[in-house]
RODO-969209 format. One line per 8 residues: their letters; for each residue x negated, y negated, z of C-alpha. Coordinates in nm, 4 decimals, m for minus. Example, Ala and Ser with C-alpha at 12.3 -4.5 7.8 and 13.67 -1.06 7.14 Angstrom:
BEGIN
AS) m1.2300,0.4500,0.7800 | m1.3670,0.1060,0.7140
***
This chain:
BEGIN
XXXXXXXX) m6.1015,4.3580,6.0582 | m6.0676,4.6671,5.8172 | m5.7915,4.9186,5.8524 | m5.8684,5.2435,6.0494 | m6.1649,5.1131,6.2438 | m6.3710,5.2453,6.5279 | m6.3463,4.9814,6.8038 | m6.5641,4.9549,7.1041
XXXXXXXX) m6.4357,4.7773,7.4035 | m6.6363,4.6354,7.7012 | m6.3956,4.5524,7.9929 | m6.3378,4.6417,8.3503 | m6.1784,4.9709,8.4175 | m5.8500,5.0348,8.6084 | m5.8758,5.3370,8.8043 | m5.5243,5.3149,8.9204
XXXXXXXX) m5.3911,5.3222,8.5406 | m5.1978,5.6449,8.4689 | m5.1445,5.5666,8.0994 | m5.3667,5.4331,7.8153 | m5.5146,5.0791,7.8440 | m5.3170,4.7948,7.6823 | m5.5946,4.7006,7.4423 | m5.6481,5.0589,7.3301
XXXXXXXX) m5.2705,5.0857,7.2826 | m5.2429,4.7594,7.0801 | m5.5168,4.8826,6.8682 | m5.3838,5.2297,6.8344 | m5.0332,5.0937,6.7116 | m5.2425,4.9165,6.4338 | m5.4040,5.2244,6.3234 | m5.7374,5.1675,6.4869
XXXXXXXX) m5.9305,5.4017,6.7301 | m6.0794,5.2374,7.0434 | m6.3555,5.3571,7.3086 | m6.3692,5.1767,7.6364 | m6.7118,5.1419,7.7908 | m6.6784,5.0449,8.1725 | m6.8333,4.7035,8.2162 | m6.9897,4.7709,8.5683
XXXXXXXX) m7.2027,5.0348,8.4426 | m7.2860,4.8452,8.1240 | m7.6160,4.6920,8.2691 | m7.7612,5.0024,8.3523 | m7.6710,5.2006,8.0472 | m7.7290,4.9992,7.7505 | m7.8678,4.6567,7.7960 | m8.1703,4.7149,7.5919
XXXXXXXX) m7.9315,4.8116,7.3077 | m7.7174,4.5181,7.3617 | m8.0287,4.2803,7.3485 | m8.1215,4.4353,7.0281 | m7.7978,4.3864,6.8618 | m7.7573,4.0087,6.9828 | m8.0834,3.9494,6.7732 | m7.9690,4.1161,6.4756
XXXXXXXX) m7.6572,3.9268,6.3680 | m7.6943,4.0591,6.0236 | m7.5642,4.3850,6.1516 | m7.2263,4.2439,6.3041 | m6.9345,4.0723,6.1849 | m6.8267,3.8841,6.4981 | m6.7857,3.9149,6.8869 | m6.4902,3.9322,7.1222
XXXXXXXX) m6.5429,3.8283,7.4854 | m6.2870,4.0153,7.6622 | m6.3866,3.9329,8.0250 | m6.6218,3.7319,8.2373 | m6.8189,4.0631,8.2920 | m6.8791,4.0512,7.9272 | m7.0147,3.7110,7.9467 | m7.2433,3.8194,8.2427
XXXXXXXX) m7.3789,4.1070,8.0298 | m7.4716,3.8640,7.7463 | m7.6387,3.6168,8.0051 | m7.8492,3.9120,8.1464 | m7.9872,3.9712,7.7981 | m8.0983,3.6087,7.7468 | m8.2513,3.5598,8.0977 | m8.6214,3.5713,7.9812
XXXXXXXX) m8.7858,3.2858,7.8181 | m8.9144,3.4973,7.5604 | m8.5500,3.6108,7.4593 | m8.4229,3.2338,7.4667 | m8.6987,3.1130,7.2258 | m8.5975,3.4080,7.0031 | m8.2296,3.3232,7.0361 | m8.2850,2.9791,6.8954
XXXXXXXX) m8.3997,3.1183,6.5793 | m8.0871,3.3386,6.5164 | m7.8069,3.1168,6.6518 | m7.7043,2.9566,6.3382 | m7.6401,3.3015,6.1740 | m7.4193,3.3800,6.4789 | m7.2321,3.0453,6.4280 | m7.1157,3.1780,6.0729
XXXXXXXX) m6.9257,3.4657,6.2559 | m6.5845,3.4986,6.4011 | m6.6218,3.4717,6.7749 | m6.3112,3.5234,6.9952 | m6.2759,3.4487,7.3798 | m5.9812,3.6068,7.5703 | m5.8465,3.4263,7.8669 | m5.9009,3.1003,8.0384
XXXXXXXX) m6.1153,3.2549,8.3018 | m6.3686,3.3692,8.0428 | m6.3616,3.0640,7.8486 | m6.4242,2.8480,8.1521 | m6.7450,3.0165,8.2455 | m7.0944,2.8743,8.1812 | m7.1739,3.0729,7.8834 | m7.5217,3.0497,7.7706
XXXXXXXX) m7.3940,3.0747,7.4150 | m7.2841,2.7286,7.4263 | m7.3768,2.6929,7.0429 | m7.1435,2.9654,6.9135 | m6.8227,2.8588,6.7533 | m6.5245,2.9523,6.9712 | m6.2349,3.0095,6.6975 | m5.9599,3.0875,6.9491
XXXXXXXX) m5.9128,3.1049,7.3294 | m5.6120,3.2907,7.4327 | m5.4439,3.3918,7.7641 | m5.3856,3.7532,7.7965 | m5.0121,3.7142,7.7587 | m5.0735,3.5898,7.3961 | m5.3279,3.8663,7.3126 | m5.0346,4.0818,7.1549
XXXXXXXX) m4.9108,3.7941,6.9286 | m5.2791,3.7208,6.8049 | m5.3613,4.0894,6.7293 | m5.0389,4.1620,6.5767 | m5.0658,3.8532,6.3509 | m5.4208,3.9605,6.2652 | m5.3351,4.3077,6.1903 | m5.0128,4.2020,6.0072
XXXXXXXX) m5.2218,4.0268,5.7535 | m5.4707,4.2906,5.7079 | m5.2001,4.5734,5.6638 | m4.9987,4.3953,5.4210 | m5.3194,4.2690,5.2211 | m5.4296,4.6175,5.2108 | m5.1100,4.7928,5.1307 | m5.0409,4.5745,4.8645
XXXXXXXX) m5.3673,4.5773,4.6786 | m5.5227,4.2513,4.7845 | m5.8135,4.4045,4.9972 | m6.0131,4.6695,4.8302 | m6.2062,4.9437,5.0048 | m6.5819,4.9097,4.9445 | m6.8542,5.1463,4.9540 | m7.0535,5.1132,5.3056
XXXXXXXX) m6.7321,4.9908,5.4634 | m6.7818,4.8490,5.8015 | m6.5005,5.0893,5.9373 | m6.7120,5.3857,5.8161 | m7.0322,5.2358,5.9885 | m6.8479,5.1747,6.3146 | m6.7083,5.5541,6.3068 | m7.0758,5.6581,6.3051
XXXXXXXX) m7.1898,5.4282,6.5638 | m6.9147,5.5369,6.8073 | m7.0858,5.8991,6.8072 | m7.4045,5.7653,6.9596 | m7.4430,5.8495,7.3327 | m7.5887,5.5068,7.4197 | m7.3458,5.2609,7.3027 | m7.4876,4.9168,7.2109
XXXXXXXX) m7.2983,4.6057,7.1471 | m6.9444,4.6797,7.2998 | m6.8321,4.3215,7.2029 | m6.9017,4.3994,6.8448 | m6.5637,4.4653,6.6451 | m6.7114,4.4451,6.3123 | m7.0534,4.6374,6.2555 | m7.1453,4.5268,5.9252
XXXXXXXX) m7.4958,4.7133,5.8712 | m7.7128,4.5114,5.6422 | m7.4454,4.4112,5.4132 | m7.4751,4.0619,5.2562 | m7.2592,3.7771,5.3593 | m7.1004,3.7689,5.0132 | m6.9413,4.1003,5.1129 | m6.8595,4.0188,5.4565
XXXXXXXX) m6.5186,4.1336,5.5877 | m6.4225,3.7877,5.6748 | m6.4803,3.6676,5.3267 | m6.3030,3.9483,5.1633 | m6.0077,3.8999,5.3882 | m6.0178,3.5222,5.3114 | m6.0639,3.6009,4.9443 | m5.7621,3.8402,4.9695
XXXXXXXX) m5.5411,3.5753,5.1623 | m5.6172,3.3197,4.8985 | m5.5159,3.5580,4.6229 | m5.1896,3.6244,4.7796 | m5.1444,3.2662,4.8358 | m5.2109,3.1900,4.4587 | m4.9899,3.4459,4.3085 | m4.7172,3.3571,4.5452
XXXXXXXX) m4.7205,2.9817,4.4662 | m4.8189,2.8740,4.7874 | m5.1253,2.6302,4.9064 | m5.4329,2.8181,4.8583 | m5.5751,2.7547,5.1788 | m5.7100,3.1026,5.3194 | m5.5253,3.0298,5.6647 | m5.2515,3.2335,5.7770
XXXXXXXX) m4.9917,2.9577,5.8195 | m4.6226,2.9693,5.8439 | m4.5475,2.9599,5.4776 | m4.7849,3.2502,5.4192 | m4.6212,3.4433,5.7048 | m4.2820,3.3735,5.5602 | m4.3866,3.5073,5.2045 | m4.5250,3.8058,5.3613
XXXXXXXX) m4.2289,3.8627,5.5461 | m3.9772,3.8331,5.2458 | m3.7833,4.1716,5.1529 | m3.9906,4.3153,4.8681 | m4.0704,4.6136,4.6828 | m4.2904,4.8812,4.8055 | m4.5152,4.9079,4.5130 | m4.8608,4.7372,4.5534
XXXXXXXX) m4.9171,4.3834,4.3526 | m5.2953,4.4268,4.2842 | m5.5206,4.6593,4.1065 | m5.7652,4.8734,4.2893 | m6.0591,5.0308,4.0867 | m6.0139,5.4036,4.0634 | m6.3378,5.6275,4.0357 | m6.1790,5.8537,3.7799
XXXXXXXX) m6.2246,5.9588,3.4246 | m5.9987,5.8804,3.1266 | m5.9644,6.2478,3.0914 | m5.8071,6.2607,3.4341 | m5.5461,6.0129,3.3541 | m5.4726,6.2156,3.0498 | m5.4288,6.5131,3.2536 | m5.1942,6.3227,3.4735
XXXXXXXX) m5.0037,6.1980,3.1702 | m4.9593,6.5528,3.0445 | m4.8346,6.6933,3.3953 | m4.5609,6.4279,3.3546 | m4.4702,6.4403,3.0073 | m4.6351,6.1374,2.8983 | m4.8653,5.9835,2.6596 | m5.1089,5.6970,2.6419
XXXXXXXX) m5.1631,5.4423,2.3436 | m5.4868,5.5710,2.2721 | m5.4453,5.9712,2.2950 | m5.1750,6.1927,2.1555 | m5.0064,6.4900,2.3115 | m5.1652,6.7102,2.0525 | m5.5127,6.5854,2.1354 | m5.4503,6.6620,2.5144
XXXXXXXX) m5.3192,7.0098,2.4243 | m5.5971,7.0791,2.2028 | m5.8660,6.9857,2.4865 | m5.6817,7.2298,2.7370 | m5.6877,7.5037,2.4855 | m6.0527,7.4671,2.4129 | m6.1402,7.4749,2.7659 | m5.8924,7.7668,2.8433
XXXXXXXX) m5.7474,7.5994,3.1529 | m5.4969,7.7357,3.3720 | m5.1643,7.5958,3.3382 | m5.1650,7.2584,3.4761 | m4.9503,7.2060,3.8051 | m4.7607,6.8893,3.7881 | m4.8725,6.6367,4.0593 | m4.6555,6.3709,4.1663
XXXXXXXX) m4.8457,6.0506,4.2141 | m4.7378,5.7372,4.3799 | m4.7319,5.4387,4.1274 | m4.9621,5.2367,4.3535 | m5.2367,5.4938,4.2741 | m5.2080,5.5159,3.8977 | m5.1709,5.1371,3.8475 | m5.5032,5.0934,4.0086
XXXXXXXX) m5.6803,5.1373,3.6705 | m5.5283,4.8177,3.5214 | m5.8098,4.5768,3.4444 | m5.6397,4.2634,3.4453 | m5.4421,4.0988,3.7052 | m5.2602,3.8385,3.5144 | m4.9314,4.0024,3.4171 | m4.9107,3.7878,3.1130
XXXXXXXX) m5.2222,3.9806,2.9749 | m5.1336,4.3038,3.0853 | m5.0150,4.5526,2.8110 | m4.9561,4.8639,3.0111 | m5.1518,5.1965,3.0054 | m4.9315,5.4944,3.0407 | m4.5535,5.5717,2.9483 | m4.2961,5.8504,2.8867
XXXXXXXX) m4.3573,6.0233,2.5539 | m3.9999,6.0510,2.4770 | m3.7201,5.7985,2.4188 | m3.4399,6.0123,2.5736 | m3.4805,6.0226,2.9521 | m3.2523,6.2171,3.1977 | m3.1861,6.0695,3.5452 | m2.9894,6.2020,3.8578
XXXXXXXX) m2.8958,6.0740,4.1910 | m3.0049,6.3708,4.4084 | m2.7429,6.5111,4.6414 | m2.9404,6.4907,4.9689 | m3.0189,6.1227,4.8838 | m2.6824,5.9539,4.8910 | m2.6392,5.6068,5.0501 | m2.4537,5.5867,5.3553
XXXXXXXX) m2.3111,5.2191,5.2560 | m2.1751,5.2862,4.9079 | m1.9477,5.5416,4.7856 | m2.1062,5.7911,4.5245 | m1.9062,5.6304,4.2185 | m2.0308,5.2909,4.2959 | m2.3884,5.4044,4.3281 | m2.3644,5.5863,4.0096
XXXXXXXX) m2.1965,5.3267,3.8166 | m2.4878,5.0672,3.9484 | m2.7481,5.3165,3.8275 | m2.5797,5.3644,3.4863 | m2.5579,4.9781,3.4404 | m2.9453,4.9422,3.5538 | m3.0517,5.2094,3.3138 | m2.8391,5.0405,3.0394
XXXXXXXX) m2.9990,4.6998,3.0984 | m3.3474,4.8526,3.0090 | m3.2135,5.0226,2.6977 | m3.0566,4.6824,2.5751 | m3.4237,4.5603,2.5399 | m3.6110,4.8880,2.4338 | m3.5824,5.1912,2.2151 | m3.5366,5.3928,2.5403
XXXXXXXX) m3.1991,5.5646,2.6140 | m3.0919,5.7205,2.9495 | m2.8318,5.9861,3.0090 | m2.7104,6.1321,3.3803 | m2.7955,6.4938,3.3992 | m2.6476,6.6993,3.6850 | m2.6781,7.0212,3.5420 | m3.0576,7.0803,3.4453
XXXXXXXX) m3.3048,7.2319,3.7085 | m3.4270,6.9181,3.9198 | m3.7820,6.9737,3.7782 | m3.6428,6.8815,3.4303 | m3.4926,6.5595,3.5307 | m3.7323,6.2575,3.4401 | m3.6182,6.0097,3.6906 | m3.4773,6.1081,4.0472
XXXXXXXX) m3.3093,5.8695,4.2516 | m3.2298,5.8804,4.6348 | m3.1715,5.7130,4.9546 | m3.3357,5.7724,5.2953 | m3.4731,5.6129,5.6306 | m3.8155,5.6390,5.7979 | m3.9645,5.9502,5.6718 | m3.7379,6.0518,5.3888
XXXXXXXX) m3.6909,6.2886,5.0915 | m4.0412,6.4531,5.1558 | m4.1993,6.1236,5.0581 | m4.5499,6.0369,5.1815 | m4.4327,5.6701,5.2172 | m4.2583,5.5720,5.5366 | m3.9700,5.3022,5.5201 | m3.9944,5.0327,5.7801
XXXXXXXX) m3.6268,4.9721,5.8506 | m3.4119,4.6683,5.7470 | m3.5504,4.3536,5.6421 | m3.8936,4.4167,5.4725 | m3.9500,4.7103,5.2244 | m3.6451,4.8128,5.0417 | m3.7506,5.0615,4.7673 | m4.0428,5.2182,4.6116
XXXXXXXX) m4.1349,5.3949,4.2988 | m4.3159,5.6949,4.2080 | m4.4907,5.6858,3.8598 | m4.2851,5.8508,3.5961 | m4.0643,6.0179,3.8458 | m3.8992,5.9233,4.1615 | m3.7314,5.5981,4.3043 | m3.6299,5.5824,4.6773
XXXXXXXX) m3.4152,5.3147,4.8610 | m3.4223,5.2371,5.2169 | m3.0815,5.3033,5.3530 | m3.1508,5.0708,5.6507 | m3.1072,4.7845,5.3923 | m2.7714,4.6425,5.3448 | m2.7166,4.7094,4.9702 | m2.3997,4.5819,4.8045
XXXXXXXX) m2.2454,4.6265,4.4748 | m2.2663,4.3360,4.2134 | m2.0690,4.0122,4.2559 | m2.0482,4.0744,4.6251 | m2.2209,3.7403,4.7237 | m2.3825,3.8967,5.0216 | m2.6436,4.1487,5.1259 | m2.9051,4.2907,4.8651
XXXXXXXX) m2.7986,4.3548,4.5180 | m2.8626,4.7135,4.4656 | m2.8360,4.6637,4.0816 | m3.1269,4.4076,4.0817 | m3.3564,4.6534,4.2985 | m3.2650,4.9334,4.0616 | m3.3497,4.7309,3.7482 | m3.6723,4.6506,3.9355
XXXXXXXX) m3.7773,4.9920,4.0382 | m3.6644,5.1269,3.7005 | m3.9209,4.9133,3.5524 | m4.2054,5.0444,3.7493 | m4.1134,5.3937,3.6965 | m4.1190,5.3267,3.3283 | m4.4870,5.1759,3.3664 | m4.4369,4.8051,3.4312
XXXXXXXX) m4.6439,4.6307,3.7076 | m4.5319,4.3303,3.9270 | m4.4969,4.0318,3.7133 | m4.5519,3.6679,3.9028 | m4.3246,3.4809,3.6544 | m4.0126,3.2767,3.7716 | m3.7137,3.4627,3.6595 | m3.8765,3.7992,3.5849
XXXXXXXX) m3.7206,4.0944,3.7327 | m4.0451,4.2437,3.8227 | m4.1298,3.9894,4.0892 | m4.2462,4.1707,4.3912 | m4.0204,3.9802,4.6539 | m3.6478,4.0091,4.6369 | m3.5090,3.6730,4.5286 | m3.1132,3.6471,4.5217
XXXXXXXX) m2.9798,3.5598,4.1928 | m2.6599,3.4665,4.0198 | m2.4273,3.7634,3.9505 | m2.5359,3.7428,3.5696 | m2.9085,3.7996,3.6029 | m3.0824,3.9238,3.2948 | m3.4051,4.0897,3.2052 | m3.6646,3.8104,3.1315
XXXXXXXX) m3.8452,3.7323,2.8421 | m4.1684,3.8754,2.9726 | m4.0118,4.1753,3.1122 | m3.8665,4.2461,2.7684 | m4.2088,4.1920,2.5977 | m4.3895,4.4275,2.8656 | m4.1543,4.7034,2.8360 | m4.1709,4.6718,2.4358
XXXXXXXX) m4.5599,4.6878,2.4723 | m4.5272,5.0511,2.6161 | m4.2484,5.1838,2.4195 | m4.2254,4.9560,2.0950 | m3.9350,4.7538,1.9571 | m3.6004,4.8545,1.8434 | m3.5242,4.9592,1.4993 | m3.2117,5.0819,1.2696
XXXXXXXX) m3.0086,5.0093,0.9893 | m2.6957,4.7771,0.9952 | m2.3488,4.8146,0.8490 | m2.3251,4.4432,0.7910 | m2.4512,4.1089,0.9264 | m2.2762,3.7883,0.9076 | m2.2354,3.4281,1.0776 | m1.8931,3.3863,1.2251
XXXXXXXX) m1.7760,3.0276,1.1654 | m1.5059,2.8897,1.3834 | m1.3624,2.5469,1.4741 | m1.3300,2.4172,1.8250 | m1.2106,2.0978,1.9819 | m1.4338,1.9161,2.2473 | m1.2973,1.7653,2.5627 | m1.3067,1.4269,2.3671
XXXXXXXX) m1.0677,1.5551,2.0966 | m1.3173,1.5966,1.8260 | m1.3230,1.8991,1.6110 | m1.6462,2.0556,1.5742 | m1.7653,2.3759,1.3660 | m1.9694,2.6371,1.5494 | m2.1020,2.9790,1.4666 | m2.2622,3.2928,1.5899
XXXXXXXX) m2.4475,3.5796,1.4056 | m2.3181,3.9166,1.4398 | m2.4833,4.2506,1.3661 | m2.2759,4.5651,1.3246 | m2.3802,4.9224,1.3253 | m2.1406,5.1912,1.3020 | m1.8458,5.1161,1.5331 | m2.0587,4.8627,1.7476
XXXXXXXX) m2.1709,4.4983,1.7463 | m2.4425,4.2700,1.8771 | m2.3948,3.8876,1.9096 | m2.7122,3.7148,1.8341 | m2.8106,3.4039,2.0098 | m2.9943,3.2078,1.7514 | m3.0920,2.9295,1.9999 | m3.2642,3.1834,2.2417
XXXXXXXX) m3.3643,3.4228,1.9589 | m3.2356,3.7393,2.1301 | m2.9065,3.9369,2.1600 | m2.6550,3.8551,2.4192 | m2.6778,4.0266,2.7318 | m2.4290,4.3386,2.7694 | m2.4306,4.4234,2.3838 | m2.3601,4.6315,2.2206
XXXXXXXX) m1.9740,4.6046,2.2308 | m1.7152,4.8190,2.0451 | m1.5967,4.6558,1.7285 | m1.2272,4.7098,1.8194 | m1.3000,4.5061,2.1433 | m1.4443,4.1901,1.9381 | m1.2201,4.2084,1.6281 | m0.8683,4.3543,1.7342
XXXXXXXX) m0.7236,4.5679,1.4309 | m1.0370,4.6755,1.2502 | m1.1407,5.0445,1.2133 | m1.3021,5.1897,1.5070 | m1.5857,5.3229,1.2891 | m1.6932,4.9728,1.1838 | m1.6545,4.7958,0.8535 | m1.8974,4.7763,0.5369
XXXXXXXX) m1.8867,4.4085,0.4500 | m1.7741,4.0733,0.5850 | m1.6724,3.7738,0.3901 | m1.5507,3.4347,0.5009 | m1.4409,3.1959,0.2254 | m1.4741,2.8453,0.3443 | m1.4309,2.5416,0.1419 | m1.2038,2.2250,0.1449
XXXXXXXX) m0.8941,2.4385,0.0348 | m0.9559,2.7835,0.1949 | m1.0418,2.9214,0.5224 | m1.0027,3.3087,0.4999 | m1.2019,3.6015,0.6679 | m1.2152,3.9184,0.5162 | m1.3528,4.2620,0.6355 | m1.4148,4.5577,0.3882
XXXXXXXX) m1.4196,4.9327,0.4507 | m1.4135,5.1906,0.1906 | m1.1688,5.0930,m0.0928 | m0.9593,4.8972,0.1514 | m0.9945,4.5282,0.2922 | m0.8172,4.3269,0.5771 | m0.7833,3.9760,0.6191 | m0.8430,3.8529,0.9842
XXXXXXXX) m0.6486,3.5904,1.1788 | m0.9031,3.4105,1.3467 | m0.6669,3.1746,1.5470 | m0.4680,3.4901,1.7012 | m0.7812,3.7093,1.7052 | m0.6437,3.9944,1.5156 | m0.5980,4.1275,1.1553 | m0.2958,4.0053,0.9565
XXXXXXXX) m0.0295,4.2864,0.9292 | 0.0737,4.1266,0.5850 | m0.0083,3.8495,0.3462 | 0.2041,3.5338,0.2668 | 0.3983,3.7488,0.0049 | 0.4863,4.0374,0.2588 | 0.2269,4.2781,0.1219 | 0.0887,4.4672,0.4209
XXXXXXXX) m0.2735,4.5084,0.5309 | m0.5061,4.6811,0.4506 | m0.4906,4.6452,0.0752 | m0.7112,4.8029,m0.1995 | m1.0138,4.5925,m0.2891 | m0.9221,4.6042,m0.6521 | m0.5922,4.4466,m0.5952 | m0.7077,4.1545,m0.4087
XXXXXXXX) m1.0428,4.1023,m0.6043 | m0.9598,4.2014,m0.9620 | m1.2471,4.3523,m1.1113 | m1.4221,4.4824,m0.8100 | m1.3424,4.8464,m0.6845 | m1.4351,4.9766,m0.3612 | m1.6256,5.1050,m0.1840 | m1.8934,4.8212,m0.1751
XXXXXXXX) m2.2178,4.8266,0.0185 | m2.2020,4.4938,0.1232 | m2.0833,4.1187,0.0352 | m2.1194,3.7452,0.1256 | m1.9892,3.4221,0.0358 | m2.1921,3.1364,m0.1024 | m2.0512,2.8024,m0.0426 | m2.2960,2.6379,m0.2664
XXXXXXXX) m2.1305,2.8095,m0.5883 | m1.7819,2.9208,m0.4354 | m1.8652,3.2839,m0.5284 | m1.8385,3.6050,m0.3373 | m2.1360,3.8278,m0.4008 | m2.0278,4.1912,m0.3948 | m2.3221,4.4593,m0.3973 | m2.2746,4.8136,m0.5081
XXXXXXXX) m2.5523,5.0297,m0.5871 | m2.7986,4.8478,m0.8250 | m2.5318,4.5800,m0.9235 | m2.3947,4.2734,m0.7977 | m2.0612,4.1479,m0.8726 | m2.0049,3.7684,m0.8635 | m1.6413,3.6850,m0.8038 | m1.5292,3.3181,m0.8435
XXXXXXXX) m1.2882,3.2534,m0.5710 | m1.1709,2.9375,m0.7535 | m1.0069,3.1305,m1.0395 | m0.9861,3.4412,m0.8472 | m1.1507,3.6612,m1.1124 | m1.5112,3.7853,m1.1829 | m1.7920,3.5635,m1.3348 | m1.8153,3.6290,m1.7095
XXXXXXXX) m2.1792,3.7633,m1.6822 | m2.0788,4.0239,m1.4010 | m2.1722,4.2813,m1.3226 | m2.5696,4.2197,m1.3272 | m2.8554,4.4009,m1.1886 | m2.9647,4.2804,m0.8440 | m3.3125,4.2452,m0.9794 | m3.1940,4.0028,m1.2297
XXXXXXXX) m2.9766,3.7946,m1.0013 | m3.2343,3.8099,m0.7448 | m3.5586,3.8258,m0.8828 | m3.8738,3.9294,m0.6892 | m4.1292,3.6682,m0.6022 | m4.3864,3.9299,m0.5907 | m4.3277,4.1838,m0.8604 | m4.2127,4.5253,m0.7244
XXXXXXXX) m4.1518,4.3879,m0.3818 | m3.7635,4.4095,m0.3997 | m3.4871,4.6292,m0.2507 | m3.3608,4.6997,m0.6094 | m3.0097,4.8350,m0.4892 | m2.8118,5.0328,m0.2035 | m2.8280,4.7511,0.0374 | m2.7106,4.7728,0.3954
XXXXXXXX) m2.6181,4.4177,0.4423 | m2.6418,4.0506,0.2952 | m2.5488,3.7459,0.4665 | m2.5891,3.3775,0.4376 | m2.7270,3.2427,0.7374 | m2.6361,2.8904,0.8474 | m2.9185,2.8824,1.0863 | m3.1801,2.9297,0.8205
XXXXXXXX) m2.9645,2.7837,0.5204 | m3.0499,3.0801,0.3022 | m2.9518,3.4261,0.2213 | m3.1010,3.7509,0.3521 | m3.0720,4.0997,0.1924 | m3.1462,4.3940,0.4289 | m3.2128,4.7616,0.3398 | m3.3280,5.0062,0.6166
XXXXXXXX) m3.5761,4.8387,0.8475 | m3.6691,4.5730,0.6224 | m3.5213,4.2457,0.4843 | m3.5966,4.0036,0.2051 | m3.5473,3.6353,0.2401 | m3.3961,3.4440,m0.0682 | m3.6306,3.1157,m0.1436 | m3.4599,2.8065,m0.0058
XXXXXXXX) m3.4379,2.4539,m0.1484 | m3.7169,2.3491,0.0581 | m3.9387,2.6306,m0.0568 | m3.8662,2.5222,m0.4133 | m3.9704,2.1725,m0.3414 | m4.2937,2.2770,m0.2118 | m4.3588,2.5217,m0.4918 | m4.1742,2.4540,m0.8066
XXXXXXXX) m4.2800,2.7969,m0.9781 | m4.0632,2.9990,m0.7519 | m3.7595,3.1326,m0.9093 | m3.4096,3.0334,m0.8274 | m3.2560,3.2782,m0.5952 | m3.6107,3.4523,m0.5721 | m3.6705,3.7019,m0.2963 | m3.9788,3.6666,m0.0931
XXXXXXXX) m4.1845,3.9706,0.0102 | m4.0059,4.1954,0.2665 | m4.0663,4.1715,0.6448 | m3.9677,4.4015,0.9175 | m3.6253,4.3248,1.0489 | m3.7816,4.3147,1.4305 | m3.9996,4.0500,1.3310 | m3.7133,3.7969,1.2739
XXXXXXXX) m3.4301,3.9420,1.5030 | m3.5175,4.0671,1.8459 | m3.3849,4.3239,2.0836 | m3.1045,4.4692,1.8715 | m3.1084,4.8023,2.0676 | m2.9016,5.1114,2.0789 | m2.7710,5.2408,2.4167 | m2.6805,5.6014,2.4893
XXXXXXXX) m2.3186,5.7094,2.3997 | m2.2525,5.7697,2.7834 | m2.3442,5.4263,2.8639 | m2.1794,5.2285,2.5797 | m1.8689,5.1623,2.7943 | m2.0634,5.0748,3.1308 | m2.0474,4.7125,3.1452 | m2.0889,4.4600,3.4269
XX) m1.7503,4.3911,3.6215 | m1.6536,4.0406,3.6273
***
């Protein structure tokens, strides 16, 4: 049964009733309007119309026999031999419809329609459950986009039929006009139910079984899961984008503004549109193929927890801490930055957050109380949380994690749909996870398809080598890759090809005693005789005590750190652009301008040929494709067993021994053509300065 239908009821009137009929009340609670036709007068009022409808099954979607008198009315229509003969010709069509019989008394009668399929027989006490289950499915599938409205919908036809003076088939709950079987309400409903079961990972049966019911009853987000076609033009979407300070991938703000100027239109009044409506124009359902359609046109977004929408369960400080952390998590995987703004006019705030119950915060959507829909988002604007839910802070171990829900809803506001992928934060249903949940690979790629990838120069890059002892007493050598920018660093997980969750972190947190503004270069001299780590900044350098995780205060001769570079490395004067140590020839390579200084650690002096031009020591494989000088970083990668030179947003990889074995014409130390840094190393993203020290509490 479709939503918002006009229903005709044929039943015995109860003259003593002082309130609405229970059938009408139940249907009304499900959003339907019901009209009652007294069964005692039915035979004399509209018997001919009833007969006509019985022999036109294509106009109806099904039958419900609500009482013995309803059966008698149908028997009267079939009394004549002529009608019985005609009935034999259409009964198979009725067999394809949904037929319901209410009550044992009705079902036990000698119904002349014995060829009809009785799908369900129920006593009156079960009527509430049966109707409730049916409408629960309808409401859920409709609300979350699995059932789409169609032209000539049966609810509209029924509304017209109710207006007729002589009502015809009052047993008919689904007036289908002349629609074909392929678009019948029942088939649409079953198809929608199967689609929900498919995306939910359930057996696809088309039956409202216990597993399906449990899946529908899970706590979830209020944003629809599936597309609905919008009869709107591309210009309408562009207008909406302009009103929300947004842009699409195919249209620029300039183009939109030019169009408005040409048409001499009035200033556009911003319209707040629910995410459900604006996501309807997505063409593909498979999230793995979805690339987004609209996004904010700026990378710095303001947010605010509105004063009239505070949670009644958590302190204001707890709420703001959780939201700062949730926004930071999206900053860590995209070029977006978020800042809390408590001073600007509310209309200038990009993302507004608040808590409420029932009808709340002037929202057109109503919350349903604890246990079902816990939040919903407005496209490029608001996020509302149901304050009836038991939201908790991270690491509580009970209740619903406000952090996880907030990360999910922020994803919607930024333009992401629901994603049916295990581990995705954008799954529609709430799934409790461990305290250290992260933004999934698919979520990362989806947000980056809207806003691009993170770029930026680096102060230095290096592999940190350390020795560890296994539980079995064996000493193993491990390493991690670190990227530094100014006074912050990221640990890069080479195995997962991504940065560590929670980065960037202040340099002084990871390396105690180094300058807060960061360093220019890192060198680890590592051979059979020496294991020494050095950091360089300006004209000075520090030696680092890896075992005690802090800089040395003085060397073995009592000389204090930091020391001048020229003192510790004769022939090399600071500052240097970058440096790295190559174990293959036991030389430190110091880069300064367009020159490279090769320092032999075995004899503690420069190589005889130093300094040389970088282009001579590291020739270009493709002529002209070379950084030339003023490098940002250079490091030997133990993952790739070769050297990388970085400048700006590009890197050049030195040809490896494997490369030269494949192609003997490649020059030693030759640099392969440049590539974008973000093509090799992913998600090295800045976060707003106000969020840099917001970390997850352990």
